N, C-alpha and C positions, 0 to 999 in steps of 0.2 A: 310715317316712313321707317320700315325698318331698319335697326342701326348693326352695321356691321361689327360682331364682335372683339371686340381686341386683341391686337395677336399677343399669343399668348410670351413671356420672356424667356429668353433664350437658356439653355442648363448652364449652368456654373461652364462643368468642361468641355462644352458643345465643342466651343472654336478651337478650345485645344486637340481639339478631336482629330477636326478640320484641318489644323496646320499637321499634326501628327500622318495624316492620310496624304498629305500633300507629299511630307515629307518620303514615305515608303516609297510613294511610286518615282517621283526622282531619284531618289538613291539607287532603287532598282535597274533604269537604265540608264543614268549615269553609268553606271560600273558595269552594266550589261556592257554599253558599247567599247569598254576598254577588254575585251576577252574578242579571244583570238577566233576570228569566224568560224563558224560549226561547233562555237563551244560556249555556249551561251546560253544552257539550260535546255538546248535541244533533245530530244528522245536517241540523236547519233553521236552526241557526246560520249568522248570514250570514259573521259575522268573527272570529277563534278572539282568545283573552281575551288581555290585554296587561297584563304587570306593569312597573311603571317604578320603580326604584332611585333612592334618593340619587343626587345628582353626586358625583365624585370629586374634591377641590383638589389640581389635579397643579403650583398655582404654584412656581415655581422658589426658594427661601429667598432672602429679601435682596433680591429681585427686586420685590417686589409691597408697595406701600405699607404700613404699619401698620396702617391702619383699614381694609383690605380686605374685613374680616369675612367668611373663608371659609368659616363655617358658615350665614354668611346665604343666600348662594349655592350650597350643598354641599343644604339645605334646597328653599330657595323653586325653583331652576329647574326642579326634578322636578315639582314643584307646580304650579309654573306650565305645563308641558307636560302632566301630567293635567288641569288644569283646561280645556286645550282637546280633548284626547282625548275626554271625557266628551262633549263637545257633541256627537260623529260619531253617526251613529244606526246602532243594532247593536253598536258595538263596545262588549264586555267590557272594562270596566276595574278589576283588583283595586286597590283604594286603601290609601293609605299605612297606616291607620291599623289596618286589617284585617287586611294582612301582617304590623306589627308587633304587634299584639297575640296573634295565633297563634303567633310566637317566641316572645314572653313567655311566655306558656304552656306552653312545650314547652320550657322554657330555655335555648334556641339561643344561643350567644355569638357578637356578632360575628368572633371568630377565625374563629368555627368557615363564615361565610358571608365570610368574607374575598375570597376566590377567585372569581372570573367563572365556574370550571367549576360551583363549588358549588352559586351562586344559580340559573345554567342547572337542574342538577338537582331542584333546589327549585320551578322552573319547570314542570319535566316532573309532579309529583308535586301542584301545585293545580291542574293542568291549562289553565295559559296557555300557549297556542305560540307567544308574541311575547314575550321580554323587552327593555326597554330600558335601557343603560346612557348615562351622560353624564359628561363631565369637561369641567375649566375650567383655566385657569391664566391671572392677572393679571399682565399687565406693562407697572407704571406705573400710568396712567391709565386704560389698556385691559385687555377680558378677551378670550380666545376661549373658544367653548365649542366642543361639538363632542357627538355623539350616533351612539350605533350600535345599529340592532335586532337581534335576534339570536333566529334557530329554535329553538325549544327540542331538537325532535323532533332535530338534525341540528349543531345548535350553529352553523350558517352563519351568514354575518352577512347581513342582506335590503337595508340600506340604512344608509348612513351621509352624514353631511353637517355641514357646522359655522359658527359665526358670529361674526364680531369686531367688536367696538362698543365706544366708553365705558363705563368701569364705573359712570359715573353714570345710564347711561339701557339695561344690559343688559336687563331685564325686557322692557321695549317693544321692544326690538332682535331678541329673539328668536324674537316671534311668528310671523314669514315660515318660519323653520325650523320651529318646532313645526308650522306649517300645513304645512308639507312632508314629515312625518315623516306627518303624520296620513293622507293620500295614496297613502305606502305603506302602511300597514297597511292597507289599502284603502276607504277613505272622507275626507268632508272635514267640517271643525267647519260646523255651522249655522251658528252666529253669528260672529264677531267673537271673537277671544281675547281672555282677561285681559292688559289691559296699564294697570297700577297705579301709582302714584308708587312710588321705591326705598324711602318709610320707612314706606309701611304694609306690602312684603313685609317689612322689617325685626322692628318691629311682631308680621308673622306669624309670621317665624318663631325670635324671642325665645317666643311663645305655644307652638311646637311642640317648642324645649328643655325647658320645663316639661313638656311633656305628654310627651316620652322619656324624663324625669328621673324620671315617675309621681305630679307635682305635679299630681295633673289639677284640683283645686279653683281653683288659680292659673293655670292655664292658661285653664279655663274665662273666670275673672274677665277674664285681660285679648285672649281673642278679642270678649269684650262689650265690650269697650272700646272695639278694633280697631273694630267695627264700630259703634257710638256714633259715631266717629268718621268713619267710610268705608263707608258703609251699600250701596255699590255691590259690595264686596267679597267678592264670591262662595266663594272657597275657606274664606274663615273661617266664613262662614256651616258649610257643607256640616263642615268639622271640629270647628263648635259643634255640631253635631246628634250626630257621633260619638262626642264625649265627653260629651254626656250620656244621652246612650244606655249608655254604658258605666259609668256613673257607677250611673243606675237597676241594672243588672244587678248590682249588689253586695250 
């Protein structure tokens, strides 16, 4: 009786490739579901989807004041820009919380996404045609902010800009740069940007830090407190809705 040949050993990287393919498929559909109807890569989509990453703190050691609050600017500059881009008609924006939820579900560490090339590849995976990278550095009482728009298909820089302003008013002073970036993406905000006080952005950043640490109930309370003090702060309202929906799914 003929014996069947023993099954060959699975290549060492085969199981990793299977998991990677599964992640690619899940990532695409999970983030595609968050985009507005008609803007999920169809031929009729007016503008390519965009991802805005947290900004990088590139302040020289020892030259920034002790209370420069780099974490506040890291998250808040990107959120301020996102608020402007969400006002552009037809522009699909993958919001910060959606992207972070997906990365957490797939247990992708920050080191795996440390390089810009890795983030651009992720942009291709999720169907985003554009990625916005930003950074800032604080020198004394001033801060310089710079942004770049990268085409995820070619890794080519399509647009770059910068703004220098007093640290105390940076969130207001970057608004013209945000509008220039919106025009570079193919549109312009329908109304003025979110130009709110630094104290509100600092409180918002504290809530985002709680959410990033998985303390969702505390983050919700912090956002509700912020909105009680500043009802016009639309980023906090948007983030609160996202966190409440996340808690409801648990």
